[in-house]
N, C-alpha and C positions, 0 to 999 in steps of 0.2 A: 895801653888799654886793649883788652881782648875784643875783637870785632866779631859780631854775629853774622855769619854768612848764610844762614838759612833763608831760602827763597830766591836767592840770586841764580842767574843762569851760568852755564858752563864757562862762558868767556870771562865773567867776573871771577869765578873760582880760579881759573887759570892765571889771571892777572894778579890776584891777591896772594895765591899760594906759591906762585913760581919763585919768589925770592927765598922761600923757606923749604921748598920741595924740589929736589934736583931733577927728578924724572917725571915727564908728562904723564906716563901711565899711572903713577902714583896719584896724581891729581884726579885722573879719571876714576881710579878706585875710590877715592874719597867722595867724589860726586855720586858714585853708585851706592856707597854705603848710606849716604844721606837720603837720596831720592828713590832708589830702586828697593833697597832693603829697609829704609827708614829706621836705621840705627843712628842715633844722634850723639851718643857718648863716644868721644874719640878713643877712649881706652879700649873700646870694643872693636876697633878697626883692625881685626886680627891678622890681615895680610900685609900690614905695615909693621916695620920694626918698632920696638919700644922706644928707641931713640927718636925716630921720626914722629911717632905719636906724641911724644913729649914736646917736641919742637912745635908741632901744629897746635897742640893744646895751649901752649904758651902765648899764641897769637890770635887764635880763633875759637869760636864756639858755634854750635848749631842748636840754638835754643828756640823752642816753640813759644808761641805767644802766651802771655799771661791769661789764664782762664779765670775770670771773675765769678762766673755763675754757670751752673749746669742745671737744666730742668729736664726731667725725664717723664714722658707721657706714660701713664699707667694703662692707657687704652691700646697703644700700638707700638710703644718702645721708641718713639721719636725722641731725639735729644737736641735740646737747643742750648747754644753756648753764647755767652757774652764774653768777648775777647778784648783785651786791652793792648793797644799798639804802643810802641816805644815812647810816643809823645803824650800818652795818656788818653788819646781818643779811643772810642769804643765802637766795636762792630758786632754783628750777630751772624751766626752760622748755624744751619740746622742739618742734622744727621737723621736720615729717614730710612729705616730698614723696611724692605718689602720682600715679597716671596722669592723673586728671582734676581733681585738687584739691591744695591744700596744707592740711595740718592743723597747727594750733598748739595745743599743750597748755599752758594757763595755770595758774599757782598762785594761790590766794586767801588763803593764810595762810603764816606762817613756822612750819613744823612742823605738828603736828596733835595734838589732845588725845584722840582717840578710840581709838587703840591697836589698830587692826585687825591681826591676826596676819600677814596676807599683804602688808603695806605697810611699805616701808622708812621712809617719812616718820614713821610712828607711833613708830619707835624714837628719833626726835629729841626727842620731847615737844613741847609747845606753847610758842611764844615770843610771838607776837602776830598780830593780824589785819593784812592788807595794807590800807592806805588805798586808796580808789578810784583816785586818781591814780597810785599805784604799780602797780596792775594795768594801767592804760592805758599807763604808761611801759614796763612789761614787754613789752607787745605791740609798741609802736612800736620798742623796742630791737631786737626780733627781726625786724621788717619792714625796718628800715633796714639791718641787717647782711646780710639775705638779699635785698636789693632786686633783684639780677640774676637771682634764682631764682624770682621771683613771676610765673610765666607762666600759672598756672591760678587758678581761684576759691579763695578763702580760707575755710576752716572753722575755727571756734574751739571748743575743748572745755575746759571748766573741770574738768579731771581731774588737775591737777598737785598740788602740795603743799597740804594743808589740805582742809577741808570747806566748800564754797562757801556752803551755807545757814546755817552757823554764823557767817558773815560777810556775811549777806544784804544789809544796807543798802549796804555798799561794793561788793559784786558788782553789785547792781542799778544803782547810780549809774555804775559803770564801763561796764556794758552800754549805758546811755543815751548815754554819750560815744562808745562804739565804733559804735553804730548811727546816730548823728546824720548825716543826709544831707548836711549842710554840712561834715562832717569826714571821719572814717575811713570811714563809710558801709558797714559790713558788715551785711548783712541779718540780723535776728534769727533768721530761719529757718536760718541757717548757724551758729548758736551752740547748743551743747549744755552744759547744766549737769548735772553728775553729783552725786548726793547719797546718803548713807547713810540719809537719812530723818529730818529734823528736823521733826516734825509741824507745829508752829505756823508755821514758815516755808514749809513745803511749800504750805500753804493760800494764803499771800500770793504765793508764786511763781506759782501757777496763775492767780491773779487779776490780778496786776500785770505779769507777763511772759508773756502767753499765747502769743506767737509763738516764744518760745525753747523749744528741745527739752529734754526731761527724760530723764535716764538715772538709773535707780534701782539702787543697788548691793545685790543680793540675796545671792548666793553660797551660800545654803542655804535651802531651803523649809521647813526644820524649825527652830523657835525655839531648841531646845536646842543644835543644832549651830551656828546663826548666832550665838548668844550666845557660844559658845567662840571663834569666828572674829572676831566683831565685838561687843565689849562694849556698844556702843550699843543693841543689841537689848533690853537690860534696861530702858533708859529710854524708848526709842522703838521699840516692837515693830513689825515690818514689817506685822503684821495691821492695825494702826491706819492705817498709811500706805495700805494697800490699800483700806480703807474710803473714805478721802478720794478716791483716784483713781477708784474706782467711782462715787462720788457726783458727781464732777466730770467724768465721761467725756464728756458732751455738749459741754463747754467745751474739751476737748483737741483741739488742731489737728494733732497729730502722734501717732503711736504712742509709747507709753512704751517706752524701751529698758531691759530688765532685764539688768543686767550680771552675769555669772556666771563668776567665776574657777574654772577647773577644777583641783581639788586631788585628787591621787591618794589613793584610799581614804577620802576624807572626804565628798565631795559629788558623786561621779561615778557613782553607782549608778542602776540602772533605777528604783528607787523614788523617787530624787530627781527624775528627769525626770517621772515621773507626778505627783508632788506639785506641781511647778512649774506644770503645766497646771491643777491644781485651784486653787491660791492666786491665780493671775493671771487666772482666768476673769472675763469681764465687763469687762476693761480692754483698750483697743486696745493691742496689745503687739508687741514684737519682742524676741527673746531673743538676746543677744550672748554667745557662749561665748568665754572669754578663756584662752588657755594661760598658766599661771602662770610668771612670770619668777622663777626661783629666785634668792635672794640669800644671801650668806654668813651662816651662823648660823641660818637658818630651819629650823624643824621640819617644814615643809610641802614637798611635792614636786609637780611637774607631772604631770597625767594624760597618758598616752600618746596620740598623735594619732589612732591608729585607734579608741581608745575614745571620744575626743571626737567623731569622725565618727559613731559608732554612737549616741551620746547625741543628737546633732543629728538624726540620721535618725529616731529615735523621736518627737521633738517635731514634726518635719515631717509625719509621718503624720497628725497632727491639724490640719494646715493652719496651723500656727503659723510665722510668719516667723522664721527662725533664721539668724544669721550667726556665723561663726567668725573672730574677729579675727586678722588676719595680724600676728603679733607683730613690731613694728618695732624696729630698733636693738638687737638682742640682743647684738651684739658690743660695744656701749658701755653695756650695762645701762641702757636708756633709761627704765625705770620710775623715777619721781621719788624723790629721796632718796639715790640712789647717789653722785652727785657730792659732795653735802654730806658723806656718810659717808666718802668718800675723803679729802676735805679734813681732816675731823676726825681721821683716822688719820695725818695728817701727810704725805700724798703731795704730790709737787711738782705745781703747777698752772701753766698757761700764761697769761700776762698778755696781754690784747688791748686795744689802745688804742681809745678811743671814736672813732667816725667822725662826720663832719659829716653 
């Protein structure tokens, strides 16, 4: 049976290919064809002999994930994909074109166990962690499909389905493959990991992946409100996470982005803005205000844009860097979980054939 090697690191390439490929530099060439050049058809590995290509093709493939659905925003060109893993589980990935860069939003788990009220994925429940090679395959799949659109630098954000630090080992290993200069070679400075704050893994993240950017999902500066929005606050209080970030501030190579979804009448008051300044003091910080993408059945509603502007204006008076996220793909409901929910409701989806 032919084994799909897409997504695996170089050590696995070497272990698997060595019995069939005599010279190590040929294994390196194959690795570079797949990851650096993103050519997945073995017949096109032109610096290998035909005999060697035939031998490799008889044992291995480099196949992207099955793309069940693609939705394209008519407003901004964002593309949202529903991808199928080998065991039939489904994940979502979003490709977001911007003026000076491409952002790709990656999932780290199938579903999520933490049940944040503003998140569609939380409604799915938790199915399993993604293996590191599935995370890498997810990225390669989107890069291959969008090859002709990759004109600008690529930024990666682990803000898709799941909590990245709850699957820390696989996320870390995937990042090692993604940043490998002999392969995909995306700078760690262009990768952001978003977390709700898993305390033990936050410490490891700061020590082991110092160049990767950190985004912390705050959403309320008051523990009682955050607990209602994010049950994880009971187990991992944001105050404890803040202590770690203050203690490690000299090791931080980037500002911590505090993500803050603006919810009408819940967390958008002046006293919320004041408290944000207090609880994040002493941490190199940037506040990212995010308009809430309403989804069917939610009890939460988005704050009006003029009120978000005033909220941002108050924070800026204290020389805090504040951004207001330009919500992308609103017409295709680009927040993760929506395509899965649509599939579960029995909507028809479009099949897309894998490409070489």
